[in-house]
N, C-alpha and C positions, 0 to 999 in steps of 0.2 A: 660347436666347435672351433675355436680360432685357428685360422691357417694361418698368422702370422709368424713369424719364427721366432719371437720371444716365447710366444703362446705356447707352441708346439715343444720347444725346449722347458718351460717349465713343466708342461705335462709330462715329458719324458722323463724329468727329475722325480716328479712326484710318484710315477709307475715304478721307476727304480729304486726309490727310496722302501716302495713296499716290497718289491721283490728281494731285496737286501734283508729287510726285516723277516720276510719270511724265511731265509736261510737261517738267520739268527735262531728264531723260536724252535725249527727243526732240530738243529745243533742242542739247543737246551733240552728237549724231548730225549734226544738220544743219549745225554748226558744223566737224566733224571730217571729214565724207566728201563727195566730190563728188555735184554735183545728178543725174546720171545712176545713183548708188549707191541700191539697195533691198534693206535688210537682211534676211537670212532666217533665220538662225542664229549664236550666238556660238561660238568656239572659246578655250577657256581664258577666257571672259569678255568676248571681244573680239569685235566685229564685224569685217568686211573680210576673214575669212579663208574663207567660209561659199562653198565653189567649186561643190559640188553641188545643181543647181538643177530639174534636169528640166522641168518645163515654165514655168518662173517663174510658179508658182501662188499665191504667196503676193506678189506685185507691188501687190495693193491695200491691204495692211495696213498699211503705212507711212505713205500718205498719208491713210487711212480712221482713223489715229491724229489726225492734224492736223484732218480734219473734226469728230471727235468734240470735240477742244479748243475749234475755233471756235465750236460751239453752246453749250457749257457756260460759255464765259469771254465768248464776244461780241468778240472780239479780232479784227480783221481780219487781223493778220498771219499768223496760223494759217491763216485762210481764202485766203490768198493763197498762202501754201506749200503747202496741200491740192491745190488746182488746179493748181498748177505741176506737183506730182508725178503728179497724176491723168491729165492731158492727153495725157503719151505713151501711155498706156493703150489711148486711143482706139481704134487700129487693132486692136485686138484683140477688137472687136466682131464681126469676122469671122473669128476664129482657130478653126479647126475640130479641130484637132490636141489640145485641151484638155476636161475636163469641169469646168473651175474657174471658168466666168464668173460666175457667181453671187458667188463669193469676189473676183473682181476689181472688179465694179461694184456689187453692193449697199454695200459696204464703202466705195465713191468717190462715183460719180455718183448714186446714189440718195439718199445724204447729201447731198449737192450740192442736189439737187433740192429736198430738205426745206428747205435753208438758203435758199431763193430764186434759187437757181440758173438759168439760161436754159433755158425747158420746151422751147423749140424745136430746141434743141443735143442736149439730155441725155435726153427720151424717146424719140426715134427710135433714140439709141443702145442704150438698155434694151431696145428692142422687136427691134432688129437682134440685140441679143446672144442674145433668147430664142428668136428665129429658127435662129439658129446652133445653139445649145445643140440645139435639138430635133432638127438633122439627124443627131445620133448616137443617134437611138433605131431599136432592131432588132426589125422587125415580128416574126420569130419569137422569143419570149422577152419581149417587150412590157417592155422597157426601154432605158435609157440607158447605152450602154456606156462603159464607163471608157477612159482614155488608154491602157493597159496592151495590150489587144486586143479585136477584136471580141465574144468569147465572156464578157467579164469586166464584172461589175456592183459598183462600190464602194459601201458605205455612204456614201463622203464626200459622193456625187452630190446626197444629201438635203439638203445644205447650198446647191446649186447648182439644183436644181429650180424655186426660186422665181424665177429670172429667166423660165423660161417660163410659169409662172403670170403674173408680171406682162405680159408681153408678150400674153399671151391674153385677159389681163382688160382691156389698155387697148386693144385692136384688135377683141376682140367675135369672134376667131378661135378656133372651137371646135376646131379639129383640133390647133392647140397645146395647149388646155386638155386634149383627150383623151389627147395623148402624156405630158401633166404628170402627170396622175391615173394611167394605167396604168403608168407608172415608180413613182410612189409604192405601188400596189397590189402591183406584184410586189416590190418592196423589202421591203415588211411581209411578204410571204408567203415570202420566200425567205434574208433575213438577220436578221429579229427573231424572235426564239424565243418560245415560250411562256411563258417566267420574265420575260420583258423583256430579257436580254439579247440581244446582236448579235455576227454575224461580220463581219468585215471585206468579203469579199468573195464572189460567187456564180460558179461557171462554168456556163455553159450550152451544150448541144449546138446548133450552128450551123443544123443541119438540120433538127431536130423543136422547137427551142425549149424542150426538158425541162431542168430545173435541175439539175445534176449533183451537185454537191457544194458545201461551204461551204468556202473556204480564206483564207489570209491573205498579205499582206506584212510589215506591221507589228506582227501579233500576235504571241503565245507560240504558238499552235497555230491551225488551221483551226477547230476546235471552241470555242478559249476566246474569252473577252472582252475584247477590246483596249478599253481603258477611252475613247481619244479616239474610237473608232468609236462607242461607245455615245452619248458626248458628241453627236458629230455627228447622231448619229439623235433623240435627244431634242430637240435644239435644231432640226433640219429639220422633224420632224413636227409641232412646235409652230408652226413658222412657215408650213406648209402648211395646218395648220386656220386660223391667221388669215388667210390670203388667201383661203381657199376656204368656211370653215365647215362641211368634212365631218368629221363627228362619228367616224369609225374613224381620221383622223390624230389627235385628240386622245386617243383611248382608247390609242393606240398610244406616243404622247408620256408618257403617263402610266405605260404599262406600263414603260416606260423606266425613267422616274423611280421607280417602285417598285423596280427593281432597283437603280438607283444609290442611293437612299437606305439600301436593306438592307446593300448591302456594301460601300458606301464607311466608311471609319474615321469616328470621332464626330467628327474635327477639318473633316471636309469634306475631305479629301486625298486622292485616287484613286493606287492603285499604278498602273504603266504597263500591266500587263495584271491582271486578276480572278484567273486561272489561272495567273499565273505561279510557279515554285517557290519554297519559300521560303529557297532560297540559291542560290548559284552567281551566275555571270555576267549571267544573266537574272531574278536574283531579284525577287519581289515588293516588296522593298524600296525599290527605284527608284520614285521618285514620278513621276509628270506632272503637274506643275502647268498645263500648258497645257489638259489634259482637264478639269481641275479647273473652270480659268476660263471656258471653252466652256459646261459643263453649269451654272454657275452663272448665266451669262447666260440660258441656257435656260430653267433654273427658275424665274427673276423673271419670265418672260413667260409659263410656265404657269401660274405662281401667280394672274397676271391674268385668266387664262379658266378656272381649274378650276370645275367643277360645284358643288363644297361648300368650304365655309369651312375644315374641319380639313384636306383637301388643299392648300388655297391655304397656309395658314399653315405647314404643313410644308414647303411647296417653297420659300417665302420665307424662314423660318427657316435651312435647309440652308445654301441661296444665302447668307445673309449670314455663318454660320459659315465657311463655305468662305472666304469674303473677307476675313474678318478673319484668319483663319490664313495666308493667303499674305502677306496686308499684313504681319503680326507676324513670320513664319518665314522668308519666300521672297522678299521684297522686295530687288532689286539692291542697295541702298543697304547692306545687311548685309555685303556683299563688298567689300574694299576694291579700287578700278579696273574694277569690274565694270560693262560699258556698256549692259546692259539694264534693260529694267524689272523682270522677273521671272524668278528662277531656278528650277530644277527641272524646265524642259521637258525634252520628249524629241521629237527629231525622227525619226530611224529608228535605233531599237539594234539591229538585227541589224546595220547598216552603221557602226555607231560614230558617226553623224553627229548633231550637237546634243544628247548626251546629257548629263541635268543642266546643261543652258545655258537661255540665253534663246531662244525660239523665235517669230518674228514674227507667227504665228497665235495664241501665247498671247499676246502682248503686246496684241494687238488687243482680243483677247476679254476679258481682264483690265481693260482700261480701260473697255470698252463695259459689263461687268458693274459696275464701279464706277460708272459713271455712271447706268446705270438704277437701283443702289441707293441713290445719293445723292438722285435724284430722288423716288424713293419716300419715303425719309425725311422729307424736307420735306412731302411731301404728307400724311404721317401727322401729322408733328409740328404743322402749321397748320390743324387742321381748319377748316370753315366756321362762322362765329357766326352765330345766326340772329337778326334784329334784331325788336322788337316790332312787332305789326300796325299800322298807322297808324289815326288815329282820325278821319281827315278825313273819313269819311262820316257822322259822327255831326254832329248840331245842336250849337251853342255851349253849349246850356244842359245839353246831356247829357254834356257832357265834365267837368264837374266831380260827381263822385261819392264815395261813401264804401263801405268794407265794411260788411257788415250784420252784425248783435249776434253775439258767439258763444254757444256754448251756454251758459256760465255767464250771458250775460247775459239768456236767455230765461226768462221766466216759469215758476214750476213747474205742474204739472198740478192742475187744480181738485180740490179735498178730496173732491167727489162720486165721484170716479172713482179715490181714491187706494184704497178696498179693494176694488175689484174685484179677483177671481182667478179664473183660468181653472178650468173645472168640466171634470174628467176623468171621462169616460164609462167605468163599467167592464163589460165584456160579462160575462154569465151563459155560461161556457164550457160546463159542464155541459148546458146546453140549446140549447148550438149545438153541441155533439158529437152529442146525440139525432138533432138535425135532420139533420146530416151522416150 
């Protein structure tokens, strides 16, 4: 990543252009589709045909985009739209059928709270969402079960455990914090491998709590590394560290980041699965730009808390490289009639849903990462200037002064000292040797 001023400015302009395009695409969707429509993925580049929704886990990302735009631009119209689309989600604070309450409410109501939204309305909702999420905890196995079945633990849940941490920290409820910590530690032990790669799912014995095997719904194999799952882990463990300060979560996020940087192409774009074959219908040539966007956002957060400057630089530069590539090669503007922001995402490759299309989680995290990157670039571009120290502690007469004489203005040494030379003592080595 270029550190020259022209290089930084060119990158900033590219990312800003992508951010502006994202706003125009969202405005177009608002005009075209009814107010009860929450996009999920495109079909042939068009929204409105995304029928497979399962748990409606993506419904927070559409208003989430609007909250980001509202904060970045100060435009009250974006905030009004965001609130209008977020409000119907509020009853889902009691939804026990999903493991996605963090996705739903951290992208919406937590952002609204940060923009000055009503605390008396938002904070109890977030606390209740955390309590509802904690009810998924399986005592035997010590994990939060996925929506699939009681024996199932998903890596995705690392992106949602934060709502339990929020509730526990806000209320002081140690039981909530214990549930969240135990889930993170179990995920770390059963889904994060020693090389930093991840599995999508772990299956447990419901009687003994033993982890039986790693498997997958979305990856190539149970023992492969599905790229979006890796990104969920990297981002989720980073946020868990930010919420709690537990160093093992930072270590896990850095382990994920190490695998990600080592195995992702130099342009920063991920294959849909790192262990997919070279050819065939599941070829690794199929990228997943949503995984790339999620990881870029997580890497920018991780760079801010990395314990050394070298790692921080590597994470930040790789995230910026990814965002530049996405903006230059995968932006929806490059495909005529494309209704999404970011092309090349994958929703479910095995079911042929949203493959090389726009997916709402990719849209949201791409825009979030762009926003983070642009803010960071503005901070680095305008370092604070230190002003001269004031003279007001000096009396008036002492405020008039001049520099002392230079070395050339100093008088030469007195002649009496000019002939002095150093006297070197010569040791009689023969006598010294004899004494020794």
